[in-house]
C-alpha positions in Angstrom: 382.8 169.0 28.3 383.9 168.1 25.0 383.3 164.0 23.4 384.6 162.8 20.4 384.6 159.2 18.9 387.0 158.6 16.2 388.6 155.6 14.4 392.1 154.4 15.3 393.1 151.9 13.2 391.3 148.6 14.0 389.9 150.0 17.3 387.7 153.4 18.3 389.4 156.3 20.2 386.9 157.7 22.6 388.1 161.1 24.4 386.9 163.3 27.1 388.9 166.7 27.7 387.8 167.0 31.0 390.3 165.2 32.7 392.3 164.5 29.3 390.6 160.9 29.5 391.3 159.1 26.3 389.9 155.2 25.9 391.3 153.0 23.4 388.0 150.5 22.7 387.9 147.4 21.1 385.0 144.6 21.2 382.3 147.5 21.9 379.0 147.0 20.5 377.5 150.2 21.7 378.6 153.8 23.8 376.0 155.2 26.4 376.6 158.6 26.8 375.0 160.5 29.5 375.8 164.5 29.1 374.2 166.3 32.6 375.2 169.6 30.7 373.4 171.3 28.0 376.8 172.9 27.0 378.6 170.0 25.9 379.8 169.2 22.5 379.7 165.6 20.9 381.4 164.6 18.2 381.4 161.0 16.1 383.7 161.2 13.5 383.5 158.8 10.5 383.9 155.5 12.3 383.5 153.5 9.3 387.4 153.2 8.4 388.0 151.3 11.6 388.9 147.7 10.6 387.1 146.3 13.3 383.7 147.4 12.1 383.6 144.7 9.6 384.4 141.6 11.8 382.6 143.6 15.2 378.7 144.6 15.3 380.2 147.6 15.7 378.5 149.6 12.6 374.9 149.2 13.6 376.0 150.5 16.8 377.7 153.5 15.7 374.3 153.9 13.4 372.1 154.2 16.8 374.2 156.2 18.7 374.5 159.0 15.7 370.6 158.5 15.6 370.1 159.1 19.5 372.5 162.0 19.7 371.1 163.6 16.7 367.6 163.0 18.6 368.8 164.1 22.3 371.6 166.5 21.8 370.4 168.2 18.9 374.1 168.1 17.7 375.2 168.7 13.7 374.6 165.3 13.2 377.2 164.3 10.4 374.4 162.9 7.9 377.3 161.8 5.4 378.3 159.2 8.1 375.3 157.9 8.7 374.4 158.1 4.6 377.9 156.0 4.2 377.0 153.5 6.7 374.0 152.5 5.1 376.1 150.9 2.2 376.7 148.4 5.0 374.4 145.3 4.3 373.4 144.1 7.5 369.7 144.9 7.9 370.1 146.5 11.8 373.1 148.6 10.6 370.6 149.8 7.7 367.4 149.7 10.4 369.3 152.0 12.6 370.9 154.3 10.0 367.2 155.1 8.6 365.8 155.3 12.2 368.5 157.9 13.3 367.8 159.6 9.8 364.5 160.7 11.3 366.0 162.7 13.8 367.9 164.6 11.6 365.6 166.9 9.7 365.9 169.0 6.6 365.1 168.2 2.8 368.3 166.1 2.1 367.4 163.8 5.2 364.0 163.6 3.9 365.0 162.5 0.3 367.4 160.3 1.2 364.3 158.5 3.6 362.4 158.4 0.2 364.7 157.3 -2.4 366.9 154.8 -0.1 364.6 153.8 2.8 360.7 153.8 1.5 362.1 152.1 -1.5 364.3 149.4 -0.1 364.0 146.1 -0.7 364.2 144.9 2.8 360.7 145.5 4.8 362.4 146.0 8.0 364.3 149.1 6.3 361.1 150.4 4.6 359.3 150.1 8.0 361.5 151.8 9.6 361.6 154.6 6.9 358.2 155.2 7.2 358.4 155.6 10.8 361.9 158.0 10.3 359.0 160.1 7.7 356.4 160.3 10.4 358.8 160.8 13.1 359.9 164.5 10.7 356.8 165.7 10.9 356.6 166.7 7.2 357.2 165.3 4.0 356.7 167.4 0.4 355.7 164.1 -1.3 353.6 161.4 0.5 353.4 158.9 -2.9 355.9 156.2 -1.9 354.9 156.9 1.7 351.3 156.2 1.1 352.3 153.3 -1.5 353.7 151.4 1.5 350.0 150.6 2.7 349.5 148.5 0.2 353.0 146.5 0.9 352.9 142.8 1.3 354.4 142.9 5.0 352.0 143.5 7.8 354.7 144.9 9.9 355.2 147.4 7.1 351.7 148.4 6.3 351.3 149.6 10.3 354.5 151.8 10.5 353.3 153.3 7.3 349.9 153.9 8.5 351.4 155.1 12.0 353.7 157.5 10.0 351.6 159.2 8.2 349.4 159.7 11.5 352.4 160.9 12.6 352.7 163.6 9.8 348.9 165.5 10.1 349.1 166.1 6.7 345.3 165.9 5.2 346.6 163.7 2.1 348.0 161.3 4.6 344.8 161.2 6.5 343.0 160.6 3.1 345.3 157.5 2.2 344.8 156.0 5.6 340.8 156.3 5.0 341.0 154.5 2.0 343.6 152.2 3.1 340.6 151.1 6.0 338.0 150.6 3.0 340.1 148.2 1.1 
């Protein structure tokens, strides 16, 4: 089966090729897609052009869905679409973008998380970035991540500790031991 979501003016069009199903969605915050075969193709086009995204809470849901699709279906996720959604000022959207990036992997994703996530002014985003880095399972440069062990926000500190633990990197272990000594 082939599933596709795309902007349709102020709305979102969701299609499925089997049965020639076309849904014109409005006021939808979340789409749960449960594919049962492993040969399905799912495409989420750039939904940020839909005018309703500025008035409806669809941007956070879109970012969340893209991350979930990357995790569950190992699709070629549109990293550009996720990074475009990051420009939204909503804390929930930014959190979901960062969380979704944690499922993508790759050098560009790691750089995005370090530059935009770990250094973000919002503690919710910083914490999500620390978890996402841990989920990626590797980090070339741990300086920004280990620096969050001294963050003023306790939630950011524990998420950073979890992320460092997930990395299973000797440098992270040393940083965690140092944080325990403080």
